[in-house]
FIKOLZA-1660 file (N, C-alpha, C; in steps of 0.1 Angstrom, whole numbers, plus 5000, padded with zeros to 4 digits):
% residues 154
   i   px   py   pz ch aa at
   1 2619 7571 9430  A  M  N
   1 2618 7585 9433  A  M CA
   1 2617 7593 9421  A  M  C
   2 2609 7603 9421  A  S  N
   2 2606 7612 9409  A  S CA
   2 2618 7620 9405  A  S  C
   3 2622 7618 9392  A  S  N
   3 2634 7626 9388  A  S CA
   3 2630 7641 9387  A  S  C
   4 2617 7644 9385  A  F  N
   4 2613 7658 9385  A  F CA
   4 2614 7664 9399  A  F  C
   5 2610 7657 9409  A  A  N
   5 2612 7662 9423  A  A CA
   5 2626 7663 9426  A  A  C
   6 2635 7654 9421  A  N  N
   6 2649 7655 9423  A  N CA
   6 2654 7668 9417  A  N  C
   7 2650 7671 9405  A  T  N
   7 2655 7684 9398  A  T CA
   7 2651 7696 9406  A  T  C
   8 2638 7697 9410  A  T  N
   8 2633 7709 9417  A  T CA
   8 2640 7711 9430  A  T  C
   9 2643 7700 9437  A  N  N
   9 2651 7701 9449  A  N CA
   9 2665 7706 9447  A  N  C
  10 2672 7701 9437  A  V  N
  10 2685 7706 9434  A  V CA
  10 2685 7720 9430  A  V  C
  11 2676 7725 9422  A  V  N
  11 2675 7739 9418  A  V CA
  11 2672 7748 9430  A  V  C
  12 2663 7745 9438  A  F  N
  12 2659 7753 9449  A  F CA
  12 2669 7752 9460  A  F  C
  13 2676 7741 9462  A  T  N
  13 2687 7740 9472  A  T CA
  13 2698 7749 9468  A  T  C
  14 2701 7750 9455  A  A  N
  14 2712 7758 9450  A  A CA
  14 2708 7773 9452  A  A  C
  15 2696 7776 9453  A  L  N
  15 2691 7790 9455  A  L CA
  15 2690 7793 9470  A  L  C
  16 2694 7783 9478  A  A  N
  16 2694 7784 9493  A  A CA
  16 2680 7787 9499  A  A  C
  17 2670 7782 9493  A  M  N
  17 2656 7784 9498  A  M CA
  17 2654 7774 9509  A  M  C
  18 2648 7779 9520  A  P  N
  18 2644 7770 9531  A  P CA
  18 2634 7760 9527  A  P  C
  19 2635 7747 9532  A  V  N
  19 2626 7737 9528  A  V CA
  19 2612 7740 9531  A  V  C
  20 2609 7748 9541  A  V  N
  20 2595 7751 9544  A  V CA
  20 2588 7759 9532  A  V  C
  21 2596 7764 9523  A  M  N
  21 2590 7771 9511  A  M CA
  21 2583 7762 9502  A  M  C
  22 2585 7749 9503  A  F  N
  22 2579 7739 9495  A  F CA
  22 2565 7734 9500  A  F  C
  23 2561 7740 9511  A  V  N
  23 2549 7735 9518  A  V CA
  23 2539 7747 9518  A  V  C
  24 2527 7744 9512  A  C  N
  24 2516 7755 9512  A  C CA
  24 2511 7757 9526  A  C  C
  25 2512 7770 9530  A  P  N
  25 2507 7773 9544  A  P CA
  25 2492 7772 9546  A  P  C
  26 2484 7773 9535  A  Y  N
  26 2470 7771 9536  A  Y CA
  26 2466 7758 9529  A  Y  C
  27 2463 7748 9537  A  D  N
  27 2459 7735 9531  A  D CA
  27 2452 7727 9541  A  D  C
  28 2439 7726 9540  A  D  N
  28 2431 7718 9550  A  D CA
  28 2427 7705 9543  A  D  C
  29 2432 7702 9531  A  V  N
  29 2429 7690 9524  A  V CA
  29 2441 7680 9526  A  V  C
  30 2453 7685 9524  A  N  N
  30 2465 7676 9525  A  N CA
  30 2473 7681 9537  A  N  C
  31 2481 7672 9542  A  T  N
  31 2491 7675 9552  A  T CA
  31 2505 7674 9546  A  T  C
  32 2511 7686 9544  A  W  N
  32 2524 7687 9539  A  W CA
  32 2533 7690 9551  A  W  C
  33 2545 7684 9551  A  T  N
  33 2555 7687 9561  A  T CA
  33 2568 7690 9555  A  T  C
  34 2575 7700 9560  A  P  N
  34 2588 7703 9555  A  P CA
  34 2597 7691 9555  A  P  C
  35 2606 7690 9546  A  D  N
  35 2616 7679 9545  A  D CA
  35 2624 7679 9558  A  D  C
  36 2625 7667 9565  A  P  N
  36 2632 7667 9578  A  P CA
  36 2647 7666 9577  A  P  C
  37 2652 7666 9565  A  A  N
  37 2667 7664 9563  A  A CA
  37 2674 7675 9571  A  A  C
  38 2684 7671 9579  A  P  N
  38 2691 7680 9588  A  P CA
  38 2698 7691 9580  A  P  C
  39 2704 7688 9568  A  D  N
  39 2711 7698 9560  A  D CA
  39 2707 7696 9545  A  D  C
  40 2696 7702 9541  A  P  N
  40 2691 7700 9527  A  P CA
  40 2702 7703 9516  A  P  C
  41 2711 7711 9519  A  S  N
  41 2721 7714 9509  A  S CA
  41 2730 7702 9506  A  S  C
  42 2730 7692 9514  A  N  N
  42 2737 7680 9511  A  N CA
  42 2728 7669 9505  A  N  C
  43 2716 7672 9501  A  R  N
  43 2707 7662 9495  A  R CA
  43 2705 7665 9480  A  R  C
  44 2701 7655 9473  A  S  N
  44 2698 7657 9459  A  S CA
  44 2683 7654 9456  A  S  C
  45 2675 7651 9467  A  N  N
  45 2661 7648 9465  A  N CA
  45 2654 7651 9478  A  N  C
  46 2640 7652 9477  A  F  N
  46 2632 7653 9489  A  F CA
  46 2632 7639 9496  A  F  C
  47 2631 7639 9509  A  T  N
  47 2630 7627 9516  A  T CA
  47 2618 7619 9511  A  T  C
  48 2607 7626 9510  A  D  N
  48 2594 7620 9505  A  D CA
  48 2586 7631 9498  A  D  C
  49 2588 7633 9485  A  Y  N
  49 2582 7644 9478  A  Y CA
  49 2567 7644 9480  A  Y  C
  50 2561 7632 9482  A  Q  N
  50 2546 7631 9483  A  Q CA
  50 2542 7637 9497  A  Q  C
  51 2551 7639 9506  A  K  N
  51 2547 7646 9519  A  K CA
  51 2554 7659 9520  A  K  C
  52 2565 7661 9513  A  N  N
  52 2574 7673 9515  A  N CA
  52 2572 7684 9504  A  N  C
  53 2564 7682 9494  A  L  N
  53 2563 7691 9483  A  L CA
  53 2548 7694 9481  A  L  C
  54 2544 7707 9483  A  G  N
  54 2530 7711 9481  A  G CA
  54 2527 7718 9468  A  G  C
  55 2537 7719 9460  A  Y  N
  55 2536 7727 9447  A  Y CA
  55 2540 7718 9435  A  Y  C
  56 2535 7722 9424  A  S  N
  56 2540 7716 9411  A  S CA
  56 2547 7727 9403  A  S  C
  57 2557 7722 9395  A  F  N
  57 2566 7731 9388  A  F CA
  57 2566 7728 9373  A  F  C
  58 2569 7737 9365  A  A  N
  58 2569 7735 9350  A  A CA
  58 2579 7724 9347  A  A  C
  59 2574 7715 9339  A  N  N
  59 2582 7703 9335  A  N CA
  59 2594 7707 9327  A  N  C
  60 2606 7705 9333  A  P  N
  60 2619 7709 9326  A  P CA
  60 2624 7699 9316  A  P  C
  61 2616 7688 9314  A  Y  N
  61 2621 7677 9305  A  Y CA
  61 2612 7676 9292  A  Y  C
  62 2614 7685 9283  A  P  N
  62 2606 7684 9271  A  P CA
  62 2611 7672 9262  A  P  C
  63 2601 7668 9254  A  S  N
  63 2604 7657 9244  A  S CA
  63 2612 7664 9233  A  S  C
  64 2618 7656 9224  A  S  N
  64 2625 7662 9212  A  S CA
  64 2616 7670 9204  A  S  C
  65 2603 7666 9202  A  A  N
  65 2593 7673 9194  A  A CA
  65 2591 7687 9201  A  A  C
  66 2590 7687 9214  A  A  N
  66 2587 7700 9221  A  A CA
  66 2599 7709 9219  A  A  C
  67 2611 7704 9220  A  R  N
  67 2623 7712 9218  A  R CA
  67 2623 7718 9204  A  R  C
  68 2620 7709 9194  A  D  N
  68 2619 7714 9180  A  D CA
  68 2608 7724 9178  A  D  C
  69 2598 7724 9186  A  A  N
  69 2587 7733 9185  A  A CA
  69 2589 7746 9193  A  A  C
  70 2601 7747 9199  A  G  N
  70 2605 7759 9206  A  G CA
  70 2605 7759 9221  A  G  C
  71 2602 7748 9228  A  Y  N
  71 2601 7747 9242  A  Y CA
  71 2616 7748 9248  A  Y  C
  72 2618 7757 9257  A  S  N
  72 2631 7758 9263  A  S CA
  72 2629 7764 9277  A  S  C
  73 2632 7757 9287  A  F  N
  73 2629 7761 9301  A  F CA
  73 2642 7769 9305  A  F  C
  74 2642 7782 9302  A  T  N
  74 2653 7791 9305  A  T CA
  74 2648 7803 9311  A  T  C
  75 2657 7812 9314  A  S  N
  75 2653 7825 9320  A  S CA
  75 2647 7835 9310  A  S  C
  76 2645 7830 9298  A  H  N
  76 2639 7838 9287  A  H CA
  76 2625 7835 9284  A  H  C
  77 2618 7829 9294  A  L  N
  77 2604 7826 9292  A  L CA
  77 2595 7838 9292  A  L  C
  78 2584 7838 9285  A  R  N
  78 2575 7849 9285  A  R CA
  78 2570 7851 9299  A  R  C
  79 2567 7863 9303  A  G  N
  79 2563 7867 9316  A  G CA
  79 2550 7860 9321  A  G  C
  80 2541 7857 9311  A  S  N
  80 2529 7850 9314  A  S CA
  80 2529 7835 9314  A  S  C
  81 2542 7829 9313  A  F  N
  81 2543 7815 9314  A  F CA
  81 2542 7810 9328  A  F  C
  82 2534 7801 9331  A  A  N
  82 2532 7795 9345  A  A CA
  82 2544 7786 9349  A  A  C
  83 2551 7790 9359  A  V  N
  83 2563 7783 9363  A  V CA
  83 2560 7773 9375  A  V  C
  84 2551 7777 9383  A  A  N
  84 2547 7769 9395  A  A CA
  84 2533 7772 9400  A  A  C
  85 2527 7763 9407  A  A  N
  85 2514 7765 9413  A  A CA
  85 2511 7755 9424  A  A  C
  86 2500 7757 9431  A  D  N
  86 2496 7747 9440  A  D CA
  86 2496 7733 9433  A  D  C
  87 2497 7722 9440  A  M  N
  87 2498 7709 9435  A  M CA
  87 2488 7705 9424  A  M  C
  88 2493 7700 9413  A  N  N
  88 2485 7695 9402  A  N CA
  88 2476 7684 9407  A  N  C
  89 2462 7685 9405  A  P  N
  89 2453 7675 9410  A  P CA
  89 2455 7661 9403  A  P  C
  90 2461 7661 9391  A  G  N
  90 2464 7649 9384  A  G CA
  90 2453 7642 9377  A  G  C
  91 2442 7650 9375  A  T  N
  91 2430 7644 9369  A  T CA
  91 2427 7649 9355  A  T  C
  92 2434 7659 9351  A  G  N
  92 2432 7665 9338  A  G CA
  92 2419 7673 9338  A  G  C
  93 2414 7676 9326  A  G  N
  93 2402 7684 9326  A  G CA
  93 2403 7698 9332  A  G  C
  94 2393 7703 9338  A  M  N
  94 2393 7717 9343  A  M CA
  94 2393 7717 9358  A  M  C
  95 2398 7707 9364  A  K  N
  95 2399 7706 9379  A  K CA
  95 2410 7715 9384  A  K  C
  96 2407 7722 9395  A  N  N
  96 2416 7730 9403  A  N CA
  96 2424 7721 9412  A  N  C
  97 2435 7727 9418  A  S  N
  97 2443 7721 9428  A  S CA
  97 2434 7718 9440  A  S  C
  98 2436 7707 9447  A  E  N
  98 2429 7703 9459  A  E CA
  98 2433 7711 9471  A  E  C
  99 2445 7718 9470  A  S  N
  99 2450 7725 9481  A  S CA
  99 2441 7736 9487  A  S  C
 100 2433 7742 9479  A  H  N
 100 2424 7752 9483  A  H CA
 100 2409 7748 9481  A  H  C
 101 2406 7736 9485  A  E  N
 101 2393 7731 9484  A  E CA
 101 2387 7732 9470  A  E  C
 102 2395 7730 9460  A  D  N
 102 2391 7730 9446  A  D CA
 102 2386 7744 9441  A  D  C
 103 2389 7755 9449  A  R  N
 103 2384 7768 9445  A  R CA
 103 2393 7775 9436  A  R  C
 104 2406 7771 9435  A  G  N
 104 2416 7777 9427  A  G CA
 104 2430 7774 9432  A  G  C
 105 2439 7782 9426  A  Q  N
 105 2453 7779 9430  A  Q CA
 105 2461 7792 9429  A  Q  C
 106 2472 7793 9437  A  N  N
 106 2482 7804 9435  A  N CA
 106 2491 7800 9424  A  N  C
 107 2494 7809 9415  A  V  N
 107 2502 7805 9403  A  V CA
 107 2514 7815 9403  A  V  C
 108 2526 7810 9402  A  L  N
 108 2538 7818 9400  A  L CA
 108 2541 7819 9385  A  L  C
 109 2542 7831 9380  A  Y  N
 109 2545 7833 9366  A  Y CA
 109 2560 7836 9364  A  Y  C
 110 2565 7835 9352  A  A  N
 110 2579 7837 9348  A  A CA
 110 2584 7851 9351  A  A  C
 111 2575 7861 9351  A  D  N
 111 2579 7874 9355  A  D CA
 111 2580 7877 9370  A  D  C
 112 2578 7866 9378  A  G  N
 112 2580 7867 9392  A  G CA
 112 2567 7870 9400  A  G  C
 113 2556 7874 9394  A  H  N
 113 2544 7877 9402  A  H CA
 113 2536 7864 9404  A  H  C
 114 2529 7864 9416  A  V  N
 114 2520 7853 9420  A  V CA
 114 2506 7858 9420  A  V  C
 115 2497 7850 9414  A  Q  N
 115 2483 7855 9413  A  Q CA
 115 2474 7843 9417  A  Q  C
 116 2463 7846 9424  A  W  N
 116 2453 7837 9427  A  W CA
 116 2444 7835 9414  A  W  C
 117 2443 7822 9410  A  E  N
 117 2435 7820 9398  A  E CA
 117 2424 7810 9401  A  E  C
 118 2412 7812 9396  A  Q  N
 118 2401 7804 9399  A  Q CA
 118 2399 7792 9389  A  Q  C
 119 2408 7790 9380  A  G  N
 119 2407 7779 9371  A  G CA
 119 2421 7776 9366  A  G  C
 120 2423 7764 9359  A  P  N
 120 2436 7760 9355  A  P CA
 120 2440 7765 9341  A  P  C
 121 2431 7772 9334  A  T  N
 121 2434 7777 9320  A  T CA
 121 2440 7791 9321  A  T  C
 122 2451 7792 9327  A  V  N
 122 2457 7806 9330  A  V CA
 122 2471 7807 9324  A  V  C
 123 2475 7797 9316  A  G  N
 123 2488 7798 9310  A  G CA
 123 2487 7807 9297  A  G  C
 124 2497 7808 9289  A  I  N
 124 2497 7816 9277  A  I CA
 124 2486 7811 9268  A  I  C
 125 2478 7820 9263  A  D  N
 125 2467 7817 9254  A  D CA
 125 2457 7807 9260  A  D  C
 126 2455 7809 9273  A  N  N
 126 2445 7801 9281  A  N CA
 126 2449 7786 9282  A  N  C
 127 2462 7784 9282  A  D  N
 127 2468 7770 9283  A  D CA
 127 2464 7765 9297  A  D  C
 128 2460 7752 9297  A  N  N
 128 2457 7745 9310  A  N CA
 128 2471 7742 9316  A  N  C
 129 2474 7747 9328  A  I  N
 129 2487 7746 9334  A  I CA
 129 2489 7732 9340  A  I  C
 130 2478 7724 9341  A  Y  N
 130 2479 7710 9347  A  Y CA
 130 2479 7699 9336  A  Y  C
 131 2478 7703 9324  A  T  N
 131 2479 7693 9313  A  T CA
 131 2487 7699 9301  A  T  C
 132 2492 7690 9292  A  N  N
 132 2498 7696 9281  A  N CA
 132 2487 7699 9271  A  N  C
 133 2491 7705 9259  A  K  N
 133 2481 7709 9250  A  K CA
 133 2473 7698 9243  A  K  C
 134 2478 7685 9245  A  L  N
 134 2471 7674 9241  A  L CA
 134 2461 7668 9251  A  L  C
 135 2461 7674 9263  A  G  N
 135 2452 7670 9274  A  G CA
 135 2459 7659 9283  A  G  C
 136 2471 7656 9281  A  K  N
 136 2478 7646 9289  A  K CA
 136 2484 7653 9302  A  K  C
 137 2483 7646 9313  A  V  N
 137 2487 7651 9326  A  V CA
 137 2502 7649 9329  A  V  C
 138 2506 7637 9329  A  I  N
 138 2521 7635 9331  A  I CA
 138 2527 7633 9318  A  I  C
 139 2532 7645 9312  A  A  N
 139 2536 7645 9299  A  A CA
 139 2546 7656 9296  A  A  C
 140 2552 7655 9285  A  S  N
 140 2561 7666 9280  A  S CA
 140 2552 7678 9275  A  S  C
 141 2557 7690 9277  A  P  N
 141 2551 7701 9270  A  P CA
 141 2550 7698 9255  A  P  C
 142 2542 7706 9248  A  V  N
 142 2541 7704 9233  A  V CA
 142 2549 7714 9225  A  V  C
 143 2549 7727 9230  A  D  N
 143 2556 7737 9223  A  D CA
 143 2560 7748 9233  A  D  C
 144 2565 7759 9228  A  A  N
 144 2571 7770 9237  A  A CA
 144 2561 7776 9246  A  A  C
 145 2548 7775 9244  A  T  N
 145 2539 7782 9253  A  T CA
 145 2531 7772 9262  A  T  C
 146 2535 7759 9261  A  D  N
 146 2528 7749 9269  A  D CA
 146 2534 7747 9282  A  D  C
 147 2527 7751 9293  A  S  N
 147 2532 7749 9306  A  S CA
 147 2525 7736 9312  A  S  C
 148 2533 7727 9317  A  V  N
 148 2528 7714 9323  A  V CA
 148 2534 7714 9337  A  V  C
 149 2526 7716 9347  A  L  N
 149 2531 7716 9361  A  L CA
 149 2531 7702 9367  A  L  C
 150 2542 7698 9372  A  L  N
 150 2543 7684 9379  A  L CA
 150 2551 7686 9392  A  L  C
 151 2551 7676 9401  A  P  N
 151 2543 7664 9400  A  P CA
 151 2529 7666 9403  A  P  C
 152 2521 7655 9403  A  V  N
 152 2507 7655 9405  A  V CA
 152 2504 7651 9420  A  V  C
 153 2492 7654 9424  A  Q  N
 153 2487 7651 9437  A  Q CA
 153 2489 7636 9440  A  Q  C
 154 2495 7632 9452  A  P  N
 154 2497 7618 9455  A  P CA
 154 2483 7611 9457  A  P  C
% end
């Protein structure tokens, strides 16, 4: 089971968010279903994150080098830092999320606003939100402005 999915579930369960919040309401490419757990507050992970999670979230597990370069996933992020978006396609490059027929993705920023974006280079200083600054997909951020959204499309 993905430790990243585990962490996002713990965080959002603590915030008492309904499990349906993890499923994109517009998606004719994938079939996401809310987690069927009868009481999600008693769980520490999704039943099956590949079916129950339609979004990717900023990687909260930086490497030592990223921490040394200033990465810290706290409430003090810059407002333009991408915190979450439609599911990472997992391919790298300039590909959009598959959730909206590759046309773009909804992105949640650290200041709380959500915006429709037509490409993945919408992080701080045009950072690609689906890769780290070295172009790696499933990886640690590189520095304080590097947003890497995980998990990737199953």
